[in-house]
C-alpha atoms as one frame of an Amber mdcrd trajectory, in Angstrom:
protein
 188.378-142.183 -78.698 187.928-144.646 -77.858 188.136-145.768 -77.101 190.720
-146.755 -77.711 189.629-147.225 -77.025 191.232-147.363 -74.012 190.320-149.741
 -76.431 188.249-150.301 -78.408 187.541-152.777 -80.335 185.679-156.222 -80.380
 188.090-157.929 -77.946 186.289-161.470 -78.977 184.661-160.664 -81.713 185.753
-163.797 -84.008 184.957-165.962 -81.213 181.292-166.794 -81.781 180.098-170.012
 -83.450 180.959-170.449 -87.123 178.208-172.217 -88.444 174.629-170.157 -89.419
 172.256-172.710 -87.731 174.181-172.605 -84.727 174.459-168.749 -84.394 170.783
-168.297 -84.955 170.431-169.849 -81.780 172.931-167.807 -79.946 172.044-164.262
 -78.715 175.621-163.961 -77.955 176.312-164.019 -81.539 172.945-163.050 -83.269
 172.916-159.636 -81.182 176.326-158.286 -82.067 175.693-159.263 -85.618 172.387
-157.073 -85.753 173.974-154.023 -83.979 176.969-154.126 -86.354 174.571-154.542
 -89.579 172.580-151.390 -88.167 175.907-149.548 -88.066 177.007-150.746 -91.486
 173.903-149.277 -92.993 173.943-146.022 -90.897 177.584-145.489 -90.545 178.865
-145.825 -93.832 176.643-143.563 -95.769 176.958-141.036 -93.039 180.754-140.699
 -93.107 180.955-140.747 -96.843 178.171-137.655 -96.817 180.544-136.017 -94.335
 183.596-136.214 -96.363 181.814-135.102 -99.638 180.052-132.527 -98.399 181.816
-131.557 -95.103 178.937-129.314 -94.098 179.848-126.164 -92.805 183.592-126.524
 -92.864 184.474-123.390 -94.305 184.486-121.254 -91.189 186.823-123.793 -89.201
 190.624-123.479 -88.655 193.106-125.814 -90.766 193.475-128.054 -87.395 190.117
-128.426 -86.844 189.057-129.121 -90.497 192.421-131.931 -90.627 191.080-133.300
 -87.219 187.377-133.649 -88.438 188.559-135.247 -91.625 190.723-137.648 -89.732
 188.032-138.522 -87.510 185.589-139.294 -90.381 188.297-141.307 -92.527 189.252
-143.485 -89.109 185.512-143.982 -88.401 184.782-145.145 -92.243 187.838-147.174
 -92.421 186.705-149.316 -89.316 183.221-149.572 -90.458 184.200-151.003 -93.757
 185.379-153.966 -91.994 181.971-154.726 -90.494 180.907-156.869 -93.599 183.673
-158.982 -92.525 183.094-159.230 -88.566 179.330-160.055 -89.637 180.122-162.876
 -91.593 182.887-164.275 -88.924 179.993-164.296 -86.171 178.012-166.361 -88.001
 180.172-168.426 -90.056 183.623-168.542 -88.351 186.919-167.431 -89.300 187.997
-168.846 -92.896 190.451-166.539 -93.871 194.083-167.680 -92.658 196.373-166.213
 -89.802 197.770-163.360 -91.931 194.649-162.246 -92.677 193.107-162.475 -89.214
 196.289-160.667 -87.417 196.065-157.629 -90.476 192.445-157.038 -90.211 192.377
-156.984 -86.538 195.392-154.644 -86.263 193.723-152.352 -88.729 190.380-152.327
 -87.076 192.084-151.601 -83.736 194.182-148.880 -85.417 190.904-147.252 -86.865
 189.278-147.464 -83.466 192.306-145.934 -81.552 192.616-143.349 -84.120 189.224
-142.309 -83.853 189.297-142.347 -80.000 192.509-139.999 -80.251 191.217-137.612
 -82.717 187.750-137.122 -80.277 189.947-136.687 -77.673 192.297-134.118 -79.698
 189.360-132.491 -80.525 188.133-131.928 -77.796 191.388-130.629 -75.783 191.710
-128.438 -79.006 188.514-126.814 -78.450 189.253-126.129 -74.666 192.550-124.587
 -75.640 191.270-121.988 -78.363 188.251-120.868 -76.377 189.207-120.881 -72.611
 193.065-120.195 -73.270 192.793-118.246 -76.642 195.785-120.668 -78.088 196.508
-119.522 -81.520 196.189-121.849 -84.486 198.801-124.236 -85.595 201.030-124.020
 -88.690 200.199-126.464 -91.569 203.592-128.404 -91.391 202.622-128.755 -87.639
 199.413-130.224 -88.370 200.532-132.880 -90.427 203.250-133.966 -87.798 200.405
-134.024 -84.998 198.351-136.188 -87.329 201.113-138.111 -88.314 201.982-138.817
 -84.241 198.279-139.479 -83.858 198.478-142.765 -86.094 201.803-143.620 -84.843
 200.239-143.918 -81.412 197.358-145.821 -82.668 199.634-148.246 -84.368 201.752
-148.789 -81.187 198.543-149.012 -79.086 197.361-151.921 -81.800 200.936-154.002
 -81.543 199.384-156.096 -78.313 196.257-157.050 -80.507 198.373-158.323 -83.497
 200.802-160.530 -81.143 197.847-162.364 -79.334 195.772-162.947 -82.011 195.872
-166.632 -83.305 193.831-169.007 -85.037 191.904-171.506 -83.104 190.087-175.031
 -83.747 186.794-175.658 -81.506 184.397-178.269 -82.404 185.790-178.262 -85.857
 185.281-174.260 -86.089 188.108-172.164 -86.881 188.239-168.725 -84.798 190.610
-165.781 -84.798 190.578-164.567 -81.357 193.321-163.737 -78.750 195.869-166.621
 -76.976 197.867-165.255 -74.692 200.992-166.957 -73.145 199.986-166.009 -69.395
 197.732-164.556 -67.066 199.832-161.607 -66.826 199.829-161.149 -70.352 195.852
-161.190 -70.574 195.834-158.634 -67.677 198.170-156.532 -69.400 196.334-156.298
 -72.441 193.120-155.572 -70.893 194.361-152.989 -68.321 196.071-151.217 -71.265
 193.179-150.891 -73.336 191.177-149.718 -70.415 193.867-147.199 -69.120 193.808
-145.480 -72.529 189.934-145.352 -72.788 189.311-144.178 -69.296 192.221-141.225
 -69.857 190.244-140.291 -73.104 187.160-140.075 -71.613 188.537-137.808 -68.414
 190.283-135.542 -71.147 186.892-135.335 -73.160 184.847-134.838 -70.088 187.260
-132.089 -68.810 187.464-130.358 -71.788 183.573-129.810 -72.666 182.992-128.836
 -69.268 185.249-126.192 -69.326 183.901-124.964 -72.307 180.412-125.061 -71.378
 181.479-123.121 -68.406 183.596-120.674 -70.508 180.657-120.086 -72.832 178.173
-119.611 -70.246 180.343-117.000 -68.420 180.521-114.862 -71.485 176.934-114.916
 -72.160 174.081-112.743 -71.120 171.692-115.867 -70.732 171.776-119.336 -70.163
 171.705-121.134 -73.594 170.498-124.788 -73.347 171.270-125.729 -76.682 174.771
-125.324 -75.695 174.079-127.532 -72.656 172.255-130.014 -74.994 174.994-130.192
 -77.736 177.970-130.787 -74.863 175.853-133.074 -72.804 174.988-135.306 -75.909
 178.695-135.786 -76.724 179.966-136.752 -73.348 177.040-139.036 -72.579 177.391
-140.676 -76.204 180.968-141.317 -75.535 180.356-142.581 -71.851 177.402-144.773
 -72.602 179.082-146.531 -75.427 182.325-146.953 -74.178 182.239-147.417 -70.296
 180.493-150.942 -70.591 183.256-152.221 -72.609 186.139-150.918 -69.995 184.137
-152.176 -67.224 183.972-155.619 -68.701 187.559-155.274 -69.236 188.210-154.697
 -65.531 185.917-157.497 -64.525 187.547-159.876 -66.808 191.178-158.643 -64.864
 189.468-159.086 -61.572 188.192-163.038 -62.775 191.587-163.788 -64.038 193.304
-162.366 -60.944 190.938-164.149 -58.820 190.580-167.361 -60.730 186.743-166.941
 -60.675 185.292-169.077 -63.430 181.995-167.848 -63.249 182.952-164.201 -63.576
 184.990-164.842 -66.343 182.442-166.548 -68.436 180.130-163.657 -67.738 182.676
-161.439 -69.396 183.363-163.351 -72.304 179.609-163.831 -72.996 179.430-159.940
 -72.679 182.393-158.958 -74.748 180.665-159.528 -78.090 177.664-157.400 -77.009
 179.783-154.483 -75.607 182.290-154.607 -77.927 179.681-154.218 -80.738 178.167
-151.045 -79.020 181.314-149.387 -79.540 181.074-149.497 -83.329 177.932-147.336
 -82.909 180.397-144.332 -82.166 181.658-144.357 -85.283 178.156-143.971 -86.769
 177.260-140.996 -84.174 180.269-139.417 -84.747 179.381-137.690 -88.043 175.886
-136.228 -86.118 177.939-135.217 -83.276 180.950-133.546 -84.852 180.427-132.488
 -88.502 176.716-131.565 -88.616 176.434-129.592 -85.639 179.500-127.642 -86.015
 177.626-124.555 -87.421 174.978-124.379 -84.612 177.539-124.521 -81.696 179.680
-121.894 -83.488 176.818-119.401 -84.145 175.813-120.084 -80.281 179.643-119.327
 -79.000 179.741-116.191 -81.698 176.381-115.016 -80.069 177.471-115.449 -76.507
 180.606-113.130 -77.216 180.276-110.100 -74.825 179.839-106.955 -77.112 182.115
-104.220 -76.858 181.244-100.917 -78.819 183.476 -99.751 -81.422 186.073-102.849
 -80.789 186.327-105.426 -83.354 186.922-108.842 -82.351 189.869-110.431 -84.153
 190.243-114.087 -85.225 186.625-114.852 -85.215 187.553-118.041 -87.159 189.878
-119.418 -84.725 186.926-118.885 -81.938 184.707-120.529 -84.163 186.815-123.355
 -84.696 187.080-124.069 -81.088 183.265-123.833 -80.381 182.183-126.721 -82.745
 180.844-129.680 -80.200
């Protein structure tokens, strides 16, 4: 969720040149800045709209509503830092070491929080629809969210530790500085492992959910297929390039391949900026399509004469995309 994300953030977002005229000639800095600017313009209004309107959330269970709100808040928190990162991509870091560490830690926490929440939503829907698990008590929901954020903060500690200020050609940068190659590899592998575990759980949960809906239907439902596919494909496309780049970085460090490491360093900014697009699309994939997928799953419930179908709210909650 990401991813986080596996991981999940711009691993070297602040390593771009710090002068505007130089960055304008460097696609490695300009392209991520343009992508982040688009995320800023689209993502922040979209997430704020979800928080204010909470579209079609009335039919959702307490756990679903809490996870949806948590996802939106974590995405919004991540996107609110984008003006600073865009500035850093073009001008370099000018805010000191404490701000460097704090803001990187904040971004990692929000991205991990978003990725873990997406994973939690997927698993919850799988359990409710496929195994008919009951809803959690409100106290347990709060405990679940607290544990989720504690895990996100724990996973973000390596980013906090390795971030340092460096100077290159009179430009100050906030970027990772590893004490050894082992530490570098360990950080990259941790991010990637978390990312691929989250991705695997999301894919498994929605495939099983899709099978369950189709098994209970009297007809194939192409809308369900499109919604489920969009969630999996979006998560895959926006996060897998980042994690593959991390794995290539591990290979480059282990094999001491300077050319491959140079390629990874040039790619991290671009593939890292793509992960922020996920925070823009989450409101569309999870909030504004909840009602549609809920109606689909209600229609696909097998009809039984003179028998009431209890706990409609729980079934609906599990059926959102």
